[in-house]
N, C-alpha and C positions, 0 to 999 in steps of 0.2 A: 450661716450667720457670721457676721464680723463681731469678734469679742475681744475685749481687753481684759487681761488678768493682772492683778497687782499682788505682790508678795513682799512682806517685810519680815525677815527672819529673826530668830532669837539671837543671832550674832550682832544685831543692831548696826550692821554696816551700811544699810541703805535700802532703797526701794527698787525692786525689779518690776518693770512694766513691759508686757508683751502684747502684741496684737496678732491674732490668728483668725483664719477662716475655718469654720468647722460645722459639721452637722451634729456634733455632740455624740457621735457614734464612731464610725470607722474612718471618716474623712477629716484630716487635719492638714492645714497649710500655714506655715509660719510666715508672717509678713514683716514684722518689725519688733525690735527689742531695744530697751533703754535701761541702763542702770543709773540710779540717782543716789549718790552717797549722802549720808547724814553728816551734818556738821558735828564738831566735837561737843558743842553745847547741846545739840539735839540728842546725841547719843547719851550724854550724861543725864539729861532729863528723863529719857526713856528707861535708862538703867535704874534710876532712883524710883520711878513709878513701879517698875517690875519688882524691885526689892520690897517696896511697901505692899504691893498686891499680894505677894507671897505670904505675908503675915495675916491676911484676912481669912476668916473661915468661910466666906462667900463673897462674891463681887459686891462692891458698894461704891457709891458715888463720892469717893474721897476727892477733895479739891485738887490734890497733886495728880491723881490718876485722870480726873476730868481734863485738866490742863494738858496732860500728855496725850489724851484722846483727841483733843482739839488739834494738837500738833500733828498727829498721825493723819487726821483727815485733811488738814490744810496741805501738808506735803504731798499727799497722794493726789489731790486735785491738780497741783502743779505738775506732778509726774504724768498724769493723763494728758494735760495740755501739751507738754513737751513731746510726748510720744506721738500724739496726733500731728503735731508740726513736723516731726521727723519723718513720719509716714506719708505726709501730704494728704491727710484725710481730715474730714470735718466730723464733729460730734454727731451730726445728723446721720452719718453713714454707719455709725456703730450701733449694733443691736443691744449689747449688754456689757456690763463691767462685772467681773468677778473680783470682789474686794475681800481679801483675807483679813486685813487689819493686823494689829500687833499683839501677839500673845504675851500677856503679862503674868498669867498663871494657868496651868493646865492640871485640873484635879478631877479626872473622871472617876476616881475612887470615891469622891465626895459628891459626884453627880453634876459637876459643872466644869466648864472651860471658859476662859475669859480672853476675848480678843477685843482690844479697844479700837475706836474709830467709828464714825457714824456713817452707815450706809446711806441713810436718807439725806444727810448733808452733802455727801459725795454726789448722789444722784441729782440733787437740786443744783449744785454748783456746775456740774458738767452737762446737765440736760440729758443724761443717758441712764436708762434703766440699770439699777445696780443690785446685784445679789451679794448679800453679806451674811455673817453668822453661819458660815458653811459647816462648822463643826458641832453646833449646838444641838441640832435634832438627833444626831447620832448619839451624843452623850446622854441626852434626855431619854433615849430609848434603851439605854444600858450599854452602849458601845464605848470604846476608848476615845473616839473622836479623832483618832490618828492611827496610822497615816492615811491621808486622803488621796494622795497622788497615784496609788495603784491603778485606779480606773483609767487614768491617762496613760500610764506606762503600758497597760494592756493594748491600748489603741496604737501607740507608737511602735510596739514590737510585733504587731499582728503578722507581719510577713517573715519574721525571723524564726530560726529553728529553736525549739524548746525541748526540755525545760531550760529556762534562763533566769537570771536575777538582775534586777536593776537596783543598784546600791546608791543611795543618795547620801552624800557626805556634806551635810550642812552643819548647823550648830549641834544638832543631834543627828545620828545616822539611822537610816531605816532601809529595809530591804523589801523588795517586791519580787516574789517568786511566782513565775507563770509556768504552769505545767503543759504537757502535750495537749491536753484536752481543754486548755484555756482556763483551768481553775487557778485561783489566785490565793496566795498566802502572803501576808505582809505584817510587819511589826517594826518597832523601833529596836535597834540593836544595842544602843548605848550612846555615849557622847561621841561626837566626831571632831569638829573643829572647836567647839565651844570651850572645852577645858583648856585646850592648847592656847587659844586666843587669850583667855583669862590669865594664864600663866605668863605668856609673853608680855602682855600689857603690864602685869604686876611687877615683873622682873626687869623689863627693859623700857617700858613706855611705848613700844611699838604695838600695832594693832594685831599682828599675826606673824607667824613664822614663815616668812616669804620663801617659797620653794622648799620648805622643810630643812633649810640650811643649818639652823641651830640644832635641830634634833639629830641631823646627820653627824654632827660633831660630838654628840653626847653619848653616854653609856646608859643603857636601860637598867634601872635598879629593880632586880627581880623580886626582892622582898616587898617593895612598895607596889609593884604590879600585881603580885599575888594577893596582897591585902585588898587592893581595889577591885579585883575580880571576885572577891568573896562578898559580894553584895547580893542581897536577896532577889533583886530584879532578875539576875541572870538565871536563877533557878525556876522562874515562872515560865509556864508554857504560853506560847502566843495564841491569839493576838494579845499584844501588850503595848503600852506607850509610856513615854517619859515626859517630864517637864525638864526644860533646859537646866533648871537649878536643882535637880535631884542629886547631882554629883557636884563636888567641889574640888578645888586644887589642893585642899588642906593636906591630903596624904603625901603630896610631893614637897611640902615645905621642908626646908633644910637641905634639899638637893642643890647641887650646882645648877646654874641656869640651863646649860645645855643638857645636863642629865635629866632635869625635870621635863624639858621639852621632848627628849627621847622617850622617857618613860610614859608620858601622857599620850604620845603618838603610838607607842606600842600598845597602850591600853585600848585605843580605838581599834587597832588592827586585831587584837586578841578577841574583842567583843564581836567583831564582824565574823571572825573564824568560828566562834562559839555559835553564832546565829546560823551559819551554814549547816551546822550539824543538826539543827532543829527543823530543817526543811523536809518536806515529804520525799524529795529525791535530790540528789546532787545536781546542781546546774551545769550545763555545758559551757555557758558563758557568764561572765561577771561584768556587766556594763555599769560604768560609774558616772554619776552626775553630781552636781553641787561643787562648791568651792574646793573641797578636799581633793578633787581630781587634779588640781594644779600643784599638789604637794607630792613630788616623786618619792620622798622618804616614806610618807604614809603608804603610798601605793606599793612600794617595795616590801614594806612590812606586812601588808595585807596579802601580797603574793606569797611571801614566805610562810605565813601562818595558815593560809587557806589552800595552797597548792593550785590556785586559779590565777589566771593572768587578768588583772584589772584593765578593762578597756574603756578609756574615756569616751563618752558617747558622741563627742564631736567627730570621731572617726566615722560615725554612721551618718554624718550630715546634720545631726542635731546641734542646737546651741545649748551646751551644757549649763550655761549660766541662766538660761531662760526657762528651763523645764518646769520649775515650780510655778512661775507666773503664768506660763502657757496652760498649765494644768488647771489653775483656778478659772481661767477664761473658759476652758473646755467644760469644767463643772458647772459654771454659770449657765451655759447653753443647755446642759442636761437638766438643770433646775427648771428653766423656762419650759422645757418639754415634758416635765414630770418624770424624768428618768432618775434612777438611783445613783448616788455617788459613793456609798459605802455598803459593805457586805459583811456577812458573818466571818469570812476568811480574812478580811482586811482590818476590821476594827473590833470584831467580836459582837457587833450589833445582832440582835436576834434574827432580823430579816433585812433584805435589801432595803435601803432607806434613802429617800429623797431628802436632800439637805438644802439649807440656805433660806434666807428671808428676802423676798423681792421688794425693792423700793422703787416706786414710780416717781420720776421727777415732778415736782410741783411747779405750777406756773408762778413765775416771779412777777411781782407787781412792778409796773413801770415807774 
């Protein structure tokens, strides 16, 4: 099948759109990818909606969140149209869209997770069958609803020597451990780029620490780092997952800008190292995807603390920026085929679970 995957992460930097050909099992071929950045106004609107949603005890149709949901749907429709144009494909050729939406709150401990964006509207606007709400069935069944990418990581690494780990450094970091026998353990390790981005934006107005240059000039404050590591999340056994906003930059307040960047970067590295100790066996390789792989300071700190060499996945011929979007395309095909996308070892769900809600495009009146 030809499938489009759409991902808008908690960093609020934009939309990743990927087109792949896959059978939803062992065969995957990447065809096209496009990154579509959000405007400053869109980022601010989404950030405000997220801050509001986090105050709710359950999802509700607040006008501000509804407006943000409309924004997400509209921008994703444009992203699909631009991706199709880039790839020289028509909507009629595409079998399915995997639409993640935008997470505004993730509360599996309360039995819900909330991704805004209308799968039905996206299906109607593009004329393509759309699978949305990919996390909800897992959470409803008692799972964490995250991470979901391990099923795709397993397909991508099928020919590689194991055990290995795929580390995704997005707004939040997560690991997928794949054993010799194909068994999978996965969980969120802690913040990755999210806190660093928030610190940089707060202190300098920039969106991120380009190349980790500011962190490289700073000094890690060990007292602050130790205090941040003394969070109950790190004592929990996996599977486990985080909301992007479970941690804040508040502990770093008062540090010099470069020292804060260095300390928060070291925090990411230390939490990855802690996660490695929780795995069933030490991995032979540490493959790194996500935006954090562009940060050599972060990778150096991870290497120092784990004793492993972080390998950006691009060296394997993968597009490290496209992995998440491709994964949701892959999962959408699995949903159409009735195949599971989450497992006890990845989200803690009691049994392998098929996820996603299928939206058929409705005929538009002339």
